[in-house]
C-alpha positions as CSV (number, residue, x, y, z in Angstrom):
1,M,0.0,0.0,0.0
2,M,2.6,2.5,1.1
3,A,4.9,1.9,-1.9
4,G,2.1,2.8,-4.2
5,Y,1.2,5.9,-2.2
6,L,4.8,7.0,-2.3
7,A,4.9,6.6,-6.0
8,D,1.7,8.6,-6.4
9,A,2.9,11.3,-4.1
10,L,6.2,11.6,-6.0
11,L,4.4,11.9,-9.3
12,W,1.8,14.4,-8.0
13,T,4.6,16.6,-6.7
14,A,7.0,16.3,-9.6
15,A,4.4,17.0,-12.3
16,P,3.4,20.5,-11.1
17,L,7.0,21.4,-10.3
18,L,8.0,20.4,-13.8
19,A,4.9,22.3,-15.2
20,V,6.1,25.5,-13.4
21,R,9.3,25.2,-15.4
22,L,7.4,24.8,-18.7
23,T,4.8,27.5,-18.3
24,Q,4.1,30.7,-16.3
25,D,0.3,30.2,-16.5
26,P,-1.2,29.2,-13.2
27,F,-4.3,27.9,-15.0
28,A,-2.2,25.4,-16.9
29,V,-0.6,24.2,-13.6
30,S,-4.0,23.9,-11.9
31,A,-5.1,21.7,-14.9
32,I,-2.7,19.1,-13.6
33,S,-4.6,19.0,-10.3
34,A,-7.9,18.8,-12.1
35,A,-6.6,15.9,-14.2
36,S,-5.8,14.0,-11.1
37,Y,-9.4,14.2,-9.8
38,L,-11.3,13.8,-13.1
39,P,-10.7,10.0,-13.3
40,W,-12.8,9.7,-10.1
41,L,-15.7,11.5,-11.8
42,L,-15.5,9.3,-14.9
43,C,-14.3,5.9,-13.6
44,G,-14.7,5.8,-9.8
45,V,-18.0,3.8,-9.8
46,A,-16.7,1.3,-12.4
47,A,-13.5,0.9,-10.4
48,G,-15.6,0.0,-7.4
49,V,-17.4,-2.7,-9.4
50,A,-14.1,-4.1,-10.5
51,A,-12.9,-4.2,-6.9
52,D,-15.9,-6.3,-5.9
53,R,-16.0,-8.5,-9.0
54,F,-12.4,-9.5,-9.4
55,D,-9.8,-11.0,-7.1
56,R,-8.6,-7.8,-5.3
57,R,-5.0,-9.1,-4.8
58,R,-4.5,-9.8,-8.5
59,L,-6.3,-6.6,-9.5
60,L,-3.9,-4.5,-7.4
61,G,-0.9,-6.3,-8.8
62,A,-1.9,-6.0,-12.5
63,T,-2.9,-2.3,-12.2
64,N,0.3,-1.3,-10.4
65,L,2.4,-3.0,-13.1
66,L,0.5,-1.1,-15.7
67,R,1.1,2.2,-13.9
68,A,4.8,1.3,-13.7
69,A,5.0,0.8,-17.4
70,V,3.2,4.2,-18.1
71,L,5.6,6.1,-15.8
72,L,8.7,4.6,-17.3
73,G,7.5,5.5,-20.8
74,A,6.8,9.0,-19.6
75,A,10.3,9.3,-18.1
76,V,11.8,8.7,-21.6
77,L,9.8,11.6,-23.0
78,V,10.7,13.9,-20.2
79,A,14.3,13.0,-20.4
80,A,14.2,13.7,-24.2
81,D,12.6,17.1,-23.6
82,R,9.5,16.0,-25.6
83,M,6.9,16.3,-22.8
84,P,4.8,19.5,-23.1
85,V,2.7,20.8,-20.2
86,W,-0.5,19.4,-21.7
87,G,1.3,16.0,-22.0
88,L,1.8,16.1,-18.3
89,V,-1.9,16.7,-17.9
90,A,-2.7,13.7,-20.0
91,L,-0.2,11.6,-18.1
92,I,-1.7,12.5,-14.7
93,F,-5.2,11.6,-16.1
94,V,-4.1,8.2,-17.3
95,V,-2.3,7.3,-14.1
96,G,-5.3,8.7,-12.2
97,V,-7.7,6.3,-14.0
98,L,-5.5,3.4,-12.9
99,E,-5.3,4.9,-9.4
100,T,-9.1,4.6,-9.0
101,V,-8.9,0.8,-9.3
102,V,-6.0,0.6,-6.8
103,E,-7.6,2.9,-4.2
104,E,-10.9,0.9,-4.3
105,G,-9.0,-2.4,-4.0
106,D,-7.0,-1.1,-1.0
107,Q,-10.1,0.2,0.8
108,A,-11.9,-3.0,0.3
109,L,-8.9,-5.2,1.5
110,L,-8.3,-3.4,4.8
111,P,-11.4,-4.8,6.7
112,R,-10.2,-8.3,5.9
113,V,-7.2,-7.9,8.1
114,V,-8.3,-5.4,10.8
115,D,-11.2,-5.9,13.2
116,V,-13.8,-3.2,13.9
117,A,-12.1,-2.0,17.1
118,G,-8.8,-1.3,15.3
119,R,-10.1,0.4,12.1
120,D,-10.0,4.0,13.4
121,A,-6.3,3.5,14.2
122,A,-5.6,1.5,11.0
123,N,-7.3,4.0,8.7
124,S,-5.6,7.0,10.4
125,R,-2.2,5.3,9.9
126,V,-2.9,4.7,6.3
127,A,-4.0,8.3,5.9
128,A,-0.9,9.5,7.8
129,G,1.3,7.3,5.7
130,T,-0.3,8.9,2.6
131,Q,0.2,12.4,3.9
132,V,3.8,11.7,5.0
133,A,4.5,10.4,1.5
134,Q,2.8,13.4,-0.1
135,G,4.0,16.1,2.3
136,L,7.2,14.8,3.8
137,V,9.0,12.3,1.6
138,A,7.8,13.1,-1.9
139,P,8.3,16.9,-2.0
140,S,11.8,16.7,-0.8
141,A,12.6,13.7,-3.0
142,A,10.9,15.2,-6.0
143,T,12.8,18.5,-5.8
144,A,16.1,16.8,-5.3
145,L,15.5,14.3,-8.1
146,L,14.4,17.1,-10.5
147,V,17.8,18.7,-9.8
148,L,19.5,15.6,-11.0
149,A,17.4,15.3,-14.2
150,A,13.8,16.0,-15.1
151,G,13.0,12.4,-15.9
152,V,14.4,10.9,-12.7
153,P,11.3,11.4,-10.5
154,F,9.2,9.5,-13.1
155,V,11.6,6.6,-13.1
156,V,11.6,6.3,-9.4
157,S,7.8,6.5,-9.3
158,G,7.6,3.8,-11.9
159,V,9.9,1.5,-9.9
160,A,7.9,2.1,-6.7
161,F,4.7,1.1,-8.6
162,A,6.4,-2.1,-9.6
163,V,7.3,-2.8,-6.0
164,A,3.7,-2.2,-5.0
165,A,2.6,-4.7,-7.6
166,V,4.9,-7.4,-6.2
167,L,3.8,-6.7,-2.6
168,A,0.2,-7.0,-3.6
169,L,0.7,-10.3,-5.3
170,L,2.5,-11.6,-2.1
171,L,-0.6,-11.1,0.0
172,P,-2.5,-14.3,1.1
173,R,-4.8,-15.5,-1.7
174,A,-7.8,-15.5,0.6
175,T,-7.6,-11.7,1.2
176,G,-8.4,-11.0,-2.4
177,R,-11.5,-13.2,-3.0
178,T,-15.1,-12.1,-2.7
179,E,-18.4,-13.7,-3.5
180,L,-18.6,-11.5,-6.6
181,S,-15.2,-12.7,-7.8
182,S,-16.7,-16.1,-8.3
183,S,-18.5,-17.0,-11.6
184,R,-21.8,-17.2,-9.6
185,G,-21.3,-13.7,-8.2
186,R,-20.7,-12.2,-11.7
187,E,-23.9,-13.5,-13.2
188,A,-25.6,-10.1,-12.6
189,G,-23.4,-8.4,-15.1
190,F,-20.9,-5.6,-14.8
191,F,-23.2,-2.7,-15.9
192,R,-26.2,-3.9,-13.8
193,Q,-24.0,-3.5,-10.7
194,L,-22.9,0.0,-11.4
195,D,-25.7,1.7,-9.4
196,D,-25.6,-0.7,-6.4
197,G,-23.3,1.5,-4.4
198,A,-25.4,4.6,-5.1
199,R,-28.6,2.8,-4.1
200,F,-27.1,1.6,-0.8
201,L,-25.8,5.1,0.0
202,W,-29.0,6.9,-0.8
203,R,-31.1,4.5,1.3
204,D,-28.8,4.6,4.3
205,R,-29.5,7.9,6.0
206,P,-26.4,8.3,8.2
207,L,-24.0,7.5,5.3
208,R,-26.0,9.8,3.0
209,T,-25.6,12.7,5.4
210,L,-21.9,12.1,5.7
211,L,-21.5,11.8,2.0
212,L,-23.2,15.1,1.3
213,V,-21.1,17.0,3.9
214,T,-17.9,15.4,2.7
215,T,-18.8,16.4,-0.9
216,G,-19.3,20.1,0.1
217,S,-16.2,20.2,2.2
218,A,-14.0,18.5,-0.4
219,T,-15.2,21.0,-3.0
220,C,-14.3,24.0,-0.7
221,L,-10.9,22.7,0.3
222,T,-10.0,21.8,-3.2
223,L,-10.8,25.3,-4.4
224,A,-8.6,26.7,-1.6
225,Q,-5.6,24.6,-2.6
226,A,-6.0,24.7,-6.4
227,A,-2.8,26.8,-7.0
228,L,-1.0,26.2,-3.7
229,V,2.4,25.6,-5.2
230,V,2.2,28.7,-7.2
231,F,1.0,30.7,-4.2
232,L,4.0,29.5,-2.1
233,V,6.5,30.3,-4.8
234,R,5.2,33.6,-6.1
235,T,3.3,35.2,-3.2
236,L,5.1,33.9,-0.1
237,R,8.3,33.8,-2.1
238,V,9.2,30.3,-0.9
239,P,12.3,29.1,-2.9
240,D,11.5,26.1,-5.2
241,A,13.9,23.9,-3.1
242,M,12.0,24.8,0.1
243,V,8.5,24.0,-1.1
244,G,9.1,20.4,-0.1
245,L,10.0,21.5,3.5
246,F,6.7,23.6,3.7
247,L,4.6,20.6,2.7
248,A,6.6,18.4,5.1
249,V,5.5,20.6,8.0
250,G,2.0,20.1,6.8
251,A,2.4,16.3,6.9
252,L,3.2,16.5,10.6
253,G,-0.4,17.3,11.2
254,S,-1.4,14.0,9.7
255,V,1.2,12.1,11.8
256,A,-0.2,13.8,14.9
257,A,-3.7,12.6,13.9
258,S,-2.5,9.0,13.5
259,L,-0.9,9.1,17.0
260,L,-3.8,10.7,18.9
261,L,-6.9,9.7,17.0
262,A,-7.8,6.5,18.8
263,R,-7.2,8.0,22.2
264,V,-9.2,11.2,21.5
265,V,-12.1,9.2,20.0
266,R,-12.3,7.1,23.2
267,R,-12.4,10.2,25.4
268,V,-14.6,12.6,23.3
269,G,-16.5,10.2,21.1
270,R,-16.4,9.7,17.3
271,P,-19.4,12.0,16.5
272,W,-18.0,15.2,17.9
273,V,-14.4,14.4,16.9
274,M,-15.6,14.2,13.2
275,A,-17.6,17.4,13.5
276,G,-14.7,19.2,15.2
277,S,-12.2,18.1,12.6
278,A,-14.4,19.7,9.8
279,V,-14.7,23.0,11.7
280,L,-10.9,23.1,12.1
281,C,-9.9,23.1,8.4
282,G,-11.5,26.2,6.9
283,P,-10.3,28.9,9.2
284,L,-6.7,27.6,9.0
285,L,-6.8,27.9,5.2
286,V,-7.9,31.5,5.5
287,V,-5.0,32.1,7.9
288,A,-2.6,30.6,5.4
289,G,-4.1,32.7,2.6
290,L,-3.6,35.9,4.6
291,A,-0.1,35.2,5.7
292,P,2.4,38.0,4.8
293,A,5.3,37.4,2.4
294,S,7.9,37.1,5.1
295,V,9.7,34.4,7.1
296,A,7.2,34.7,9.9
297,G,4.3,34.6,7.3
298,V,5.7,31.3,5.9
299,V,5.9,29.8,9.3
300,V,2.3,30.8,10.1
301,A,1.1,29.4,6.8
302,A,3.0,26.1,7.4
303,V,1.6,25.7,10.9
304,A,-1.9,26.5,9.6
305,F,-1.5,24.0,6.8
306,A,-0.4,21.3,9.3
307,G,-3.6,21.9,11.3
308,M,-5.7,21.7,8.2
309,T,-4.0,18.4,7.3
310,L,-4.7,17.1,10.8
311,G,-8.4,17.9,10.4
312,V,-8.6,16.2,7.0
313,T,-6.8,13.1,8.2
314,V,-9.2,12.7,11.2
315,W,-12.3,13.2,9.0
316,N,-11.1,10.8,6.2
317,S,-10.0,8.1,8.7
318,L,-13.2,8.1,10.7
319,S,-15.5,8.2,7.7
320,A,-13.6,5.3,6.2
321,S,-14.1,3.3,9.4
322,V,-17.9,4.1,9.4
323,R,-18.2,2.8,5.8
324,Q,-16.1,-0.3,6.4
325,S,-18.1,-1.3,9.4
326,R,-21.5,-0.5,8.0
327,V,-21.3,-1.8,4.4
328,P,-21.3,-5.5,3.4
329,D,-18.0,-6.8,2.1
330,D,-19.3,-7.6,-1.4
331,L,-20.6,-4.1,-1.8
332,L,-17.7,-2.2,-0.2
333,G,-15.9,-1.5,-3.5
334,R,-19.0,-0.1,-5.2
335,V,-20.0,2.0,-2.2
336,S,-16.4,3.3,-1.9
337,G,-16.3,4.1,-5.6
338,T,-19.6,5.8,-5.6
339,W,-18.6,7.8,-2.4
340,R,-15.4,9.2,-4.1
341,T,-17.2,9.9,-7.3
342,V,-19.9,11.9,-5.6
343,C,-17.4,13.6,-3.3
344,W,-15.2,14.7,-6.2
345,V,-17.8,15.4,-8.8
346,L,-17.1,19.2,-8.7
347,V,-13.4,18.9,-7.8
348,P,-12.1,19.2,-11.4
349,L,-14.2,22.2,-12.1
350,V,-13.4,24.0,-8.8
351,T,-9.7,23.2,-9.4
352,L,-9.9,25.0,-12.7
353,L,-11.9,27.8,-11.0
354,G,-9.2,28.1,-8.4
355,G,-6.7,28.5,-11.3
356,I,-8.8,31.3,-12.8
357,L,-9.2,33.1,-9.4
358,S,-5.5,32.8,-8.9
359,R,-5.0,34.9,-12.0
360,V,-6.8,37.7,-10.1
361,D,-4.9,37.2,-6.8
362,L,-3.1,34.1,-5.7
363,R,-4.5,34.6,-2.1
364,L,-8.1,34.6,-3.3
365,P,-8.7,30.8,-3.7
366,L,-7.4,30.1,-0.1
367,V,-9.4,32.8,1.5
368,L,-12.6,32.1,-0.5
369,G,-12.4,28.3,-0.2
370,G,-11.4,28.3,3.4
371,G,-14.3,30.7,4.2
372,L,-16.8,28.6,2.5
373,A,-15.5,25.5,4.2
374,T,-15.9,27.2,7.6
375,V,-19.5,28.2,7.0
376,L,-20.4,24.7,5.8
377,A,-18.7,23.0,8.8
378,V,-20.4,25.2,11.4
379,L,-23.8,24.7,9.8
380,T,-23.5,20.9,9.6
381,A,-21.7,20.1,12.9
382,R,-24.8,18.9,14.6
383,P,-26.2,16.9,11.7
384,V,-22.8,15.2,11.3
385,A,-22.6,14.3,15.0
386,R,-26.2,12.8,14.8
387,A,-25.3,10.8,11.6
388,V,-22.1,9.3,13.1
389,S,-24.0,8.3,16.2
390,A,-26.7,6.7,14.1
391,A,-24.1,4.9,12.0
392,A,-22.9,3.0,15.1
393,G,-26.1,1.0,14.9
394,E,-27.4,-1.4,12.3
395,P,-27.8,-0.2,8.6
396,E,-31.2,1.3,8.0
397,M,-31.7,-0.9,4.9
398,A,-31.1,-4.4,3.7
399,P,-28.3,-5.0,1.2
400,V,-29.3,-4.3,-2.4
401,D,-29.7,-7.2,-4.8
402,G,-26.4,-9.0,-5.5
403,A,-24.7,-7.8,-2.2
404,A,-23.8,-10.0,0.6
405,S,-26.5,-10.6,3.2
406,G,-26.3,-10.8,6.9
407,E,-24.4,-8.7,9.4
408,P,-22.0,-6.1,8.1
409,E,-19.2,-7.5,10.3
410,L,-16.3,-8.1,8.0
411,V,-13.7,-9.6,10.3
412,G,-12.4,-12.9,9.0
413,A,-13.8,-12.3,5.6
414,A,-12.5,-9.6,3.4
415,R,-12.4,3.9,1.8
């Protein structure tokens, strides 16, 4: 899991940094971020069906090998100085399509090896590992590797994907199998199962509430960070080589969340921890957006970014635990795929909107997006707490046709 996340993070960091070298247009740079989210809009649900229908272990291995091949081919073009900025956008889109399959497989596999009591901690560690890869390891590594040669980060990322493929194939065979991966389970047909996740989410009131709030929050936070790298370099005047250090400070918030989450949930309770984490994010992005272009301003922005990352990690970890405990195993891939598709339905558009707003003022996306996120979090704090409390009980509906029946306890079987 972590090898693939590290490869992803290295790619997502190196691509915009390389784009900044190729163009001065912040809109073009923001298009790379949009291309990383667009696959979820187009392919997220289908990826969830694939994660339920096929052996998840083999699916992860094959998809990661394909990602490795794509990245190594891109490295050749970059090294030959034949990769335009819109070629980078296309590359991110293709790798993102494959990422949807891997992400759904990973989310569906975790409940097979972690019991209900340990899922908050396990999901927070996965989220922290992702953030450390994205904010601590990858930025520093990407900037250093780009100094060596423009194609080196893409080579390293491709190799990491290959390692992830091997590790996935080494998992016990039983972890990858589901009822739908048998010939009997596939009788319903691929396309007939596309809406199973949507029907389950819509009929389950607590999950539906959390999904709608997550969608609104993700839209606002994405708008705020659409041109973050350009903001750091041009407004706060952070040197290119120091961008990685800034993002590394942000990743420390995710590490703190992984260390403290289980303890805080036991003391405060999951409902209000989730509601509080949402309220935390927006104001801190506004603070970062208003930070002055000075050393002190960069420090303030970095600390604010770390706090925002902590809040996002807490929310994502706990919402994943709720889904994994409430959704039947054979439906988990489809529900997770539908969840991400709905959450990110507006993300490509608001990412581009953030790029347009940054042409007016690079501070504007952070202030506007953070402000909207704050208003949304305050207005929905109580509904979120009620939904999380209700989700601790039994699902409000029976599994849809074709899903596993019985209790949604997944231990011993297989976000």
